[in-house]
C-alpha positions in Angstrom: 8.8 -0.9 25.1 5.6 -1.8 23.2 5.7 -3.9 20.0 4.7 -0.8 18.0 7.6 1.1 19.5 9.9 -1.7 18.5 8.8 -1.4 14.9 10.1 2.2 14.9 13.5 1.2 16.3 16.4 1.6 14.0 17.7 -1.6 12.5 16.1 -3.8 15.2 16.9 -7.5 14.6 13.8 -9.4 13.6 12.9 -13.0 12.7 10.7 -13.5 9.7 8.1 -16.3 9.6 6.0 -17.5 6.6 3.5 -20.3 6.5 2.7 -22.0 3.2 -1.0 -23.0 3.0 -0.7 -24.0 -0.6 -1.7 -20.6 -2.1 0.0 -19.7 -5.4 1.4 -16.4 -4.2 3.4 -17.8 -1.3 6.8 -16.1 -1.1 9.1 -19.0 -0.1 12.1 -16.7 0.4 10.1 -14.1 2.3 11.7 -11.5 0.1 8.9 -9.0 0.1 8.4 -9.3 3.9 12.2 -8.7 4.3 11.9 -5.6 2.1 8.9 -4.4 4.2 10.9 -4.9 7.4 13.9 -3.0 6.0 11.6 -0.2 4.8 10.3 0.1 8.4 13.8 0.4 9.8 14.4 -3.2 10.9 17.0 -5.8 10.0 16.0 -9.4 9.2 18.5 -11.7 10.9 16.8 -15.1 10.2 13.9 -16.6 8.2 11.8 -19.7 8.7 9.0 -21.2 6.7 6.7 -24.2 7.2 3.7 -25.9 5.5 0.3 -26.4 7.0 -3.1 -27.3 5.6 -4.8 -24.7 7.9 -3.7 -22.2 10.6 -3.5 -23.5 14.2 -6.3 -21.9 16.1 -4.1 -21.0 19.1 -0.6 -20.5 17.8 -1.1 -20.2 14.0 1.9 -22.5 13.4 1.4 -25.2 16.1 3.3 -25.6 19.3 6.2 -27.6 17.8 7.0 -25.0 15.2 6.5 -22.2 17.8 9.2 -23.9 19.9 11.5 -23.9 16.9 10.8 -20.2 16.2 11.7 -19.3 19.8 15.0 -21.2 19.7 15.9 -19.6 16.4 15.0 -16.1 17.7 17.2 -16.7 20.7 20.1 -18.0 18.6 20.1 -14.9 16.3 19.3 -12.3 19.0 16.0 -11.3 17.4 13.9 -8.8 19.4 10.7 -9.3 17.5 9.0 -11.9 15.3 7.2 -10.9 12.1 4.7 -13.1 10.3 4.0 -12.8 6.6 0.3 -13.5 7.1 -2.3 -11.7 9.2 -2.7 -13.1 12.8 -5.9 -13.0 14.8 -5.7 -11.1 18.1 -5.8 -14.3 20.1 -3.1 -15.9 18.0 -0.9 -12.9 18.4 -1.4 -12.8 22.1 -0.8 -16.6 22.5 2.4 -16.4 20.4 3.8 -13.5 22.4 3.3 -15.5 25.6 4.8 -18.7 24.1 7.8 -16.9 22.4 8.3 -14.3 25.1 8.9 -11.8 22.4 6.7 -9.1 20.6 4.9 -10.6 17.6 3.5 -8.7 14.8 2.1 -9.5 11.3 2.3 -8.2 7.8 -0.8 -5.9 8.4 0.8 -3.9 11.2 4.1 -3.7 9.4 2.4 -2.1 6.4 0.5 0.3 8.6 3.7 1.3 10.4 5.4 2.0 7.0 2.4 4.1 5.9 2.5 6.0 9.2 6.2 6.8 8.7 5.8 7.9 5.0 2.6 9.9 5.0 3.4 13.5 4.6 0.1 15.3 3.7 -2.7 16.1 6.1 -5.0 13.6 4.3 -2.4 10.8 4.2 -1.8 11.1 8.0 -5.5 11.1 8.7 -6.0 8.0 6.5 -3.2 6.1 8.3 -4.5 7.2 11.7 -7.9 5.8 10.9 -6.5 2.5 9.6 -4.3 2.0 12.7 -7.2 2.9 15.1 -9.4 0.3 13.3 -6.6 -2.3 13.6 -5.9 -1.6 17.3 -9.6 -1.8 18.1 -9.6 -5.5 17.2 -6.5 -6.1 19.5 -8.1 -5.2 22.8 -8.0 -8.8 24.1 -6.3 -8.3 27.5 -3.0 -8.1 25.7 -1.6 -5.5 28.1 -1.2 -5.7 31.9 -3.3 -2.6 32.6 -6.5 -4.2 31.2 -7.8 -5.4 34.5 -11.1 -4.4 36.2 -11.0 -1.1 38.0 -12.5 -0.6 41.4 -15.6 1.5 42.0 -15.5 5.3 42.4 -14.9 7.4 45.5 -17.1 6.3 48.3 -18.1 3.0 46.7 -18.5 0.1 49.1 -17.5 -2.5 46.5 -18.9 -3.5 43.2 -16.7 -3.6 40.1 -16.1 -0.5 38.1 -15.8 -0.3 34.3 -13.1 -2.5 32.8 -10.1 -0.7 31.4 -10.6 -2.6 28.2 -14.1 -1.1 27.9 -12.6 2.4 28.5 -10.0 1.8 25.8 -12.5 0.5 23.4 -14.8 3.6 23.9 -11.8 6.0 23.6 -10.7 4.3 20.4 -14.2 4.4 19.1 -14.5 8.1 19.7 -11.1 8.7 18.0 -12.3 6.7 15.0 -15.4 8.8 14.7 -13.4 12.1 14.9 -11.0 10.9 12.3 -13.7 9.8 10.0 -15.4 13.2 10.3 -12.1 15.0 9.5 -11.7 12.8 6.5 -15.1 13.6 5.2 -14.1 17.3 5.1 -10.9 16.4 3.2 -12.9 14.3 0.7 -15.2 17.3 0.2 -12.2 19.5 -0.6 -10.9 16.8 -3.1 -14.3 16.6 -4.7 -14.2 20.4 -5.2 -10.8 20.2 -6.9 -12.1 17.4 -9.2 -15.1 19.5 -10.2 -12.8 22.3 -11.1 -10.9 20.0 -13.4 -14.1 18.7 -14.8 -15.2 22.3 -15.6 -12.0 22.6 -17.5 -13.0 19.4 -19.3 -9.6 17.9 -18.5 -8.8 14.4 -19.5 -7.8 12.6 -16.3 -5.0 9.9 -16.3 -3.9 8.0 -13.2 -0.8 6.0 -12.6 -1.4 2.7 -10.8 0.7 -0.3 -10.1 2.4 -2.5 -7.6 4.6 -0.7 -5.1 8.2 -0.1 -6.3 7.2 -0.5 -10.0 8.5 3.0 -10.7 5.3 5.0 -10.9 6.8 8.1 -9.3 9.9 8.0 -11.5 7.7 7.7 -14.6 5.5 10.6 -13.3 8.6 12.8 -13.0 9.8 11.8 -16.4 6.5 12.7 -18.0 5.7 16.0 -16.3 9.3 17.1 -15.3 8.2 17.1 -11.7 10.2 16.4 -8.5 7.9 14.0 -6.8 9.9 11.8 -4.3 11.0 8.5 -5.9 13.3 5.8 -4.4 14.0 2.1 -5.0 12.0 1.0 -2.0 8.5 -0.1 -1.1 5.9 2.7 -0.6 8.4 5.4 -1.4 5.5 7.8 -1.8 2.0 7.6 -0.4 0.3 10.9 -1.2 -1.4 11.5 -4.5 0.2 14.2 -6.6 -1.5 15.7 -9.7 0.1 17.8 -12.4 -0.8 19.0 -15.9 0.9 17.1 -18.7 1.0 18.8 -22.1 0.8 16.4 -25.1 2.1 18.1 -28.2 0.6 15.6 -30.6 -2.8 16.3 -29.2 -2.1 20.0 -28.6 -3.8 20.0 -25.3 -3.1 19.2 -21.6 -4.3 16.3 -19.5 -4.3 15.8 -15.8 -1.8 13.2 -14.6 -2.0 11.7 -11.0 0.5 9.6 -9.2 -1.3 7.3 -6.7 -0.2 5.1 -3.8 1.3 1.7 -4.8 -0.6 -1.5 -4.2 0.8 -4.7 -2.5 -0.3 -8.2 -1.9 -2.6 -8.6 1.1 -3.1 -4.9 1.4 -5.0 -4.5 4.7 -8.7 -3.9 4.0 -8.6 -1.1 6.5 -6.1 0.7 4.4 -8.2 0.1 1.2 -11.2 1.7 3.0 -9.2 4.5 4.7 -7.4 5.4 1.4 -10.6 5.5 -0.5 -10.2 9.3 -1.0 -6.6 8.8 -2.4 -7.7 6.0 -4.7 -10.6 8.1 -5.8 -8.2 9.6 -8.4 -8.0 6.2 -10.0 -11.8 5.7 -9.8 -12.5 9.0 -11.5 -9.8 8.6 -14.2 -10.5 8.5 -18.0 -7.4 6.3 -18.5 -5.2 4.2 -16.2 -1.5 3.7 -16.8 -0.8 0.4 -15.1 3.0 0.5 -14.4 4.6 -2.9 -14.1 8.2 -3.8 -13.0 9.3 -5.8 -16.0 12.5 -6.8 -14.2 10.6 -8.6 -11.4 10.0 -12.3 -12.2 6.8 -12.2 -10.2 5.2 -9.4 -12.3 2.2 -11.6 -13.3 1.2 -12.1 -9.7 1.8 -8.4 -8.9 -0.4 -7.4 -11.9 -3.1 -9.7 -10.6 -2.9 -8.0 -7.2 -3.4 -4.6 -8.7 -6.3 -5.8 -10.8 -8.0 -7.2 -7.6 -7.7 -3.8 -5.8 -9.0 -2.0 -8.9 -12.0 -4.3 -8.9 -12.5 -3.7 -5.2 -12.6 0.1 -5.6 -14.7 0.0 -8.7 -12.1 1.0 -11.2 -11.8 -2.3 -13.1 -13.7 -1.1 -16.2 -11.6 2.0 -16.8 -9.5 1.7 -20.0 -5.8 0.8 -19.3 -2.4 1.1 -20.9 0.2 -1.3 -19.6 3.6 0.2 -19.2 6.4 -2.3 -18.5 9.0 -0.2 -16.8 12.6 -0.7 -15.9 13.6 -1.8 -19.4 17.2 -0.7 -18.5 17.3 -3.5 -15.8 16.6 -6.3 -18.3 19.5 -8.4 -19.6 20.1 -8.6 -23.3 18.4 -12.0 -23.5 15.3 -10.8 -21.7 14.9 -7.6 -23.7 11.8 -7.7 -25.8 12.0 -7.7 -29.6 9.2 -5.2 -29.8 8.8 -2.2 -27.5 5.1 -2.0 -28.2 2.6 -4.9 -28.4 -0.5 -6.3 -26.7 -0.8 -8.3 -23.5 -3.8 -10.2 -22.2 -5.3 -9.2 -18.8 -8.4 -10.9 -17.5 -9.4 -12.1 -21.0 -8.8 -8.7 -22.6 -6.0 -7.6 -24.9 -4.4 -4.3 -23.6 -1.8 -2.2 -25.3 1.6 -2.7 -23.8 4.7 -0.5 -24.0 8.2 -1.1 -22.6 9.9 1.9 -21.2 12.7 3.0 -18.9 11.5 5.9 -16.8 15.1 6.1 -15.4 16.9 6.5 -18.8 13.9 7.9 -20.7 13.8 5.2 -23.3 10.3 4.7 -24.7 8.9 7.7 -22.8 8.4 9.8 -26.0 6.5 6.9 -27.6 4.3 6.7 -24.5 3.5 10.4 -24.9 2.4 9.7 -28.5 0.2 6.8 -27.4 -1.4 9.0 -24.7 -2.1 11.7 -27.2 -3.8 9.2 -29.5 -6.0 8.1 -26.6 -6.9 11.7 -25.8 -7.8 12.5 -29.5 -10.0 9.4 -29.6 -12.0 10.9 -26.7 -13.4 14.2 -27.9 -13.9 16.8 -25.1 -15.9 20.1 -25.3 -13.0 22.4 -24.6 -9.2 22.5 -24.5 -7.6 24.0 -21.4 -4.7 26.4 -21.6 -1.5 24.3 -21.4 0.3 27.2 -19.6 -2.0 26.8 -16.6 -0.7 24.3 -14.1 -3.0 22.8 -11.5 -1.6 22.7 -7.9 -0.9 19.4 -6.1 -4.1 17.7 -4.9 -2.5 17.1 -1.6 -1.9 20.1 0.7 
């Protein structure tokens, strides 16, 4: 069974490993990696962390710590080792030989979750492209079949083409085909956006860290039935609905986008450019924050980094601190509406509970005020509902 197959196994026991290089966002308890593992259908049975000034070139953690990881994995019956950081192909190969277990990193784990959760045609294509790009960097004689083939029929010797070269060419061809198919999907998306622009629709996109409650808030605002669950990456596909704002007496277009996460693989950022285009083209972003999470400042910073990377950093924002119902009485804010500084700018902040509905009506009023402050040429018919963006 390959390491990728193991990721799909139900409740496979895994050992979690994190290395502290002195970065401020280091998760000492490996809580997020554990949630990612559980989301992918695995069961963390042990965790181990260590400190280093820099990664070991060969084994990432050094030979002594690698021995400790092997002993701990054997003790707990782990069938795989997951690292919270990205590993180079050589480090991954060397660790597998040293530990005698499949080794994977945070990047592949996120890719596998995306592969499991993608439902739309576009989402599946985007995940396929990201996985192909990831695998293309791992062809470093990791598998036993990557040895030089013999010459063709009738050949008197002379080496044939290496299997690794055949694999690389096949993966390259698959990447090209997938990119071509994505271009067609992007073209369809662009047509849908132009239709909305002709209606002069005000576009709003929900963005935020994964599991901040974007889909639950989306459902509360538009009375939709988008899938929402208390787990990482519960939904991956962008859904767009018309939201009627009574105070503005007009409809706006509201999109629920994929959640962001720390160290999101760059391949996914590139591959999901079409999905994130909804955020890039928005007139207003609703940045949804999990107010009950103690690490919300770091999560907000991660979202801002991705927005900067995709060219959406300058779009006006409203901060919505969600999960008000999960805050204890001593943590509950005195005011449900104030301002919060982000990157040197004061942004309007609202506290809501998408689950109970508290504060949602006030959010509607704030959105209506934003729309009225941005005059548009024509008002669309609120009875007309746009279809989902995703097929």
